[in-house]
C-alpha positions as CSV (number, residue, x, y, z in Angstrom):
1,M,229.0,27.9,-63.8
2,W,225.5,29.0,-62.8
3,G,223.0,27.7,-65.3
4,N,225.1,24.6,-65.9
5,S,223.5,22.0,-63.7
6,K,226.0,19.3,-64.7
7,S,228.9,21.4,-63.5
8,I,227.1,22.2,-60.2
9,V,226.4,18.5,-59.5
10,E,230.0,17.6,-60.4
11,L,231.4,20.3,-58.1
12,V,229.2,19.2,-55.2
13,R,230.5,15.6,-55.8
14,K,234.1,16.9,-55.7
15,I,233.4,18.8,-52.4
16,I,231.9,15.7,-50.8
17,L,234.9,13.6,-51.8
18,R,237.4,16.4,-51.3
19,E,238.7,15.9,-54.8
20,G,240.7,18.7,-56.6
21,I,239.1,22.1,-56.1
22,G,236.5,20.4,-53.9
23,D,239.1,19.9,-51.3
24,I,239.7,23.6,-51.1
25,L,236.0,24.4,-51.0
26,A,234.9,21.7,-48.5
27,D,235.6,23.7,-45.4
28,G,233.6,26.7,-46.6
29,A,234.2,30.0,-48.4
30,K,236.2,31.7,-45.6
31,I,238.8,29.0,-45.3
32,A,238.9,28.6,-49.1
33,S,239.7,32.3,-49.6
34,E,242.5,32.0,-47.0
35,K,244.0,29.1,-48.9
36,I,243.6,30.8,-52.3
37,G,244.7,34.2,-51.3
38,K,245.2,36.7,-54.1
39,N,242.6,39.1,-52.6
40,S,239.9,36.4,-52.9
41,K,238.6,37.4,-49.4
42,Q,236.3,40.0,-51.0
43,Y,234.4,37.1,-52.7
44,A,233.9,35.1,-49.5
45,I,230.6,36.6,-48.2
46,T,230.6,35.2,-44.7
47,S,230.0,36.2,-41.1
48,L,232.5,34.7,-38.7
49,G,233.0,31.9,-41.1
50,S,229.3,31.2,-41.8
51,E,228.1,31.8,-45.4
52,I,225.5,34.6,-45.6
53,P,222.1,33.3,-46.8
54,M,220.3,34.5,-49.9
55,H,218.1,37.0,-47.9
56,D,219.3,40.5,-48.6
57,P,219.7,42.9,-45.7
58,R,219.5,45.8,-48.1
59,Y,215.8,44.9,-48.3
60,F,215.3,43.4,-44.8
61,E,217.5,45.9,-43.0
62,S,217.7,44.3,-39.6
63,L,219.0,41.1,-41.1
64,A,222.4,42.9,-41.3
65,F,222.3,43.3,-37.5
66,T,221.3,39.7,-37.2
67,Y,223.9,38.4,-39.6
68,A,226.6,40.3,-37.7
69,F,225.7,40.1,-34.1
70,D,223.3,37.3,-33.3
71,P,225.2,34.8,-31.0
72,T,225.0,32.4,-34.0
73,P,225.8,34.9,-36.7
74,G,225.2,34.6,-40.5
75,R,221.8,33.1,-40.3
76,H,218.4,34.3,-41.5
77,T,216.7,32.1,-38.9
78,A,217.6,34.4,-36.0
79,A,215.4,37.2,-34.8
80,S,215.0,40.1,-37.3
81,I,212.1,42.5,-36.9
82,D,212.1,43.3,-40.7
83,Y,212.4,39.7,-41.9
84,S,209.6,38.5,-39.5
85,E,207.3,40.8,-41.4
86,I,206.8,37.9,-43.9
87,G,204.7,36.4,-41.1
88,P,204.1,39.2,-38.5
89,F,204.3,38.0,-34.9
90,D,201.7,40.5,-33.8
91,K,199.2,39.1,-36.4
92,F,200.0,35.6,-35.2
93,E,199.7,36.2,-31.5
94,K,197.1,38.9,-30.9
95,S,198.3,39.7,-27.3
96,L,201.7,40.8,-28.7
97,N,202.1,44.5,-29.3
98,F,204.9,46.3,-31.1
99,P,205.4,50.1,-30.8
100,K,203.2,51.9,-33.2
101,K,204.9,53.2,-36.4
102,W,208.1,51.3,-35.5
103,K,209.0,51.2,-39.2
104,K,209.4,54.9,-39.3
105,N,211.2,55.5,-36.1
106,E,214.6,54.0,-35.3
107,K,214.3,54.0,-31.5
108,K,210.9,52.4,-31.8
109,K,212.3,49.9,-34.2
110,V,215.0,48.8,-31.8
111,K,212.3,48.4,-29.1
112,A,210.3,46.3,-31.5
113,Q,213.5,44.3,-32.2
114,V,213.9,43.5,-28.5
115,I,210.2,42.3,-28.3
116,N,210.7,40.4,-31.5
117,T,213.8,38.7,-30.1
118,G,212.0,37.5,-27.0
119,F,209.1,36.1,-28.9
120,H,211.3,34.5,-31.5
121,Q,213.2,32.5,-28.9
122,I,209.9,31.4,-27.2
123,L,208.6,30.3,-30.7
124,N,211.8,28.3,-31.2
125,C,211.8,26.6,-27.8
126,A,208.2,25.6,-28.3
127,G,209.3,23.7,-31.4
128,M,207.3,25.8,-33.8
129,C,208.6,26.6,-37.3
130,M,209.5,30.2,-37.8
131,F,207.1,30.2,-40.8
132,S,204.1,29.4,-38.5
133,P,203.1,33.0,-38.1
134,S,202.7,33.2,-41.9
135,F,199.5,31.2,-41.6
136,G,197.6,33.7,-39.7
137,P,196.3,34.2,-36.1
138,Y,196.9,31.5,-33.6
139,P,196.3,31.3,-29.8
140,F,200.0,30.6,-29.2
141,I,200.2,31.8,-25.6
142,D,197.0,30.0,-24.7
143,L,198.5,26.8,-26.2
144,L,201.7,27.2,-24.1
145,N,199.7,27.8,-20.9
146,S,197.5,24.7,-21.7
147,L,200.5,22.5,-22.3
148,T,202.5,23.6,-19.3
149,G,199.7,24.3,-16.8
150,W,201.0,27.8,-16.3
151,N,199.0,31.0,-16.3
152,T,201.6,33.2,-17.8
153,N,201.1,36.4,-19.9
154,I,202.8,37.6,-23.0
155,E,205.1,40.0,-21.1
156,D,206.5,37.2,-18.9
157,Y,207.0,35.0,-22.0
158,I,208.9,37.8,-23.7
159,K,211.1,38.2,-20.7
160,T,211.8,34.4,-20.8
161,G,212.8,34.8,-24.5
162,I,215.1,37.6,-23.6
163,R,216.6,35.4,-20.9
164,I,217.2,32.7,-23.5
165,Q,218.9,35.2,-25.9
166,T,221.0,36.6,-23.1
167,L,222.2,33.1,-22.2
168,R,223.0,32.5,-25.8
169,Q,225.0,35.7,-25.9
170,A,226.9,34.8,-22.7
171,F,227.8,31.4,-24.1
172,T,229.2,32.8,-27.3
173,I,231.3,35.4,-25.3
174,R,232.5,32.8,-22.8
175,E,233.7,30.6,-25.7
176,G,236.0,33.5,-26.8
177,I,234.0,35.0,-29.7
178,N,234.3,38.8,-29.8
179,I,230.9,39.1,-31.4
180,A,230.6,42.9,-30.8
181,Q,233.6,43.5,-33.1
182,N,232.3,41.5,-35.9
183,E,231.9,43.2,-39.3
184,L,230.0,42.1,-42.4
185,P,231.6,42.1,-45.9
186,D,231.0,45.4,-47.7
187,R,229.0,43.8,-50.5
188,I,226.3,42.5,-48.2
189,I,225.5,45.9,-46.8
190,G,225.7,47.8,-50.1
191,L,229.3,49.2,-50.1
192,P,229.6,50.5,-52.7
193,P,225.8,50.9,-53.3
194,A,224.2,49.3,-56.4
195,E,224.0,51.7,-59.3
196,K,220.8,50.2,-60.7
197,G,218.0,47.9,-59.7
198,P,215.4,48.0,-56.9
199,L,218.1,48.4,-54.3
200,K,219.9,51.2,-56.1
201,S,221.9,53.5,-53.8
202,K,221.0,51.4,-50.7
203,T,223.5,51.0,-47.9
204,V,222.6,49.5,-44.6
205,E,223.7,50.8,-41.2
206,Y,223.8,48.0,-38.5
207,K,226.5,48.9,-35.9
208,E,224.6,51.7,-34.2
209,F,221.5,49.7,-34.3
210,Y,223.3,46.9,-32.3
211,K,224.5,49.4,-29.7
212,E,221.0,50.7,-29.1
213,F,219.8,47.1,-29.0
214,C,222.4,46.2,-26.4
215,N,221.3,49.2,-24.3
216,R,217.7,48.0,-24.3
217,M,218.7,44.4,-23.6
218,G,220.8,45.5,-20.6
219,W,224.1,44.6,-22.3
220,N,227.3,46.6,-22.6
221,P,227.1,48.2,-26.0
222,E,230.8,48.3,-26.4
223,N,231.5,44.6,-26.0
224,G,228.1,42.9,-25.9
225,Y,228.6,41.6,-22.3
226,P,225.3,41.2,-20.4
227,L,225.5,43.5,-17.4
228,K,225.7,41.9,-14.0
229,E,222.4,43.5,-12.9
230,T,220.7,42.2,-16.1
231,L,221.9,38.7,-15.4
232,K,220.6,38.9,-11.8
233,D,217.2,40.2,-13.0
234,L,216.9,37.4,-15.5
235,D,217.9,34.8,-12.9
236,L,221.2,34.1,-14.7
237,E,223.4,35.0,-11.7
238,F,225.3,31.8,-12.2
239,V,226.6,33.2,-15.5
240,I,228.5,36.1,-13.8
241,K,231.5,34.0,-12.8
242,D,232.0,32.9,-16.4
243,L,231.9,36.4,-17.8
244,Y,233.5,38.5,-15.0
């Protein structure tokens, strides 16, 4: 079908009107595979029902962690330290510092991911496009302080971003989603690994990365629940009754 634009347009029309095969596809790949059966699940590349974007975690490794475990999984617009390198946050906001050589050290990379997560949420809440950092240096923290009348430093803003991420996590858990047990389709992480091409032999590990991320975030690495002391420290004490 790909390469045949007329067929693509016709299929989209059928999906919109729920005609024929379009009725099966209209609710997404996961539900379509459940209706079709016949081992079609292996072709439904989704995360908790959300179709995986085109961005390949075999290249941007921490996207696998994001696709699986962000409170809104299966999205490339969540915080991924590797993917954000297309517009590095620490080149955008000069007061932001990631651990040196984080690309070569897994523990430093997890620490960088936590910082990245906090900054990403602040960027979102400021209404800034995630591609803003691609355009070079910008006095982002000075802008926030000017707009709000605050006199807040980067560390406090990062903590606020972590508070936001923790609240998102708590909401997803409260609504009954067992996010910590989610698994990605084998194809998206390179199982089996490609036999040729630029990603030849590449398989991505993402579960242990998430556990270490949870430890640094102050969440239980086994179930993703934010710890009570973490919630208190982030002024989210009101959340405790919903989770515990």
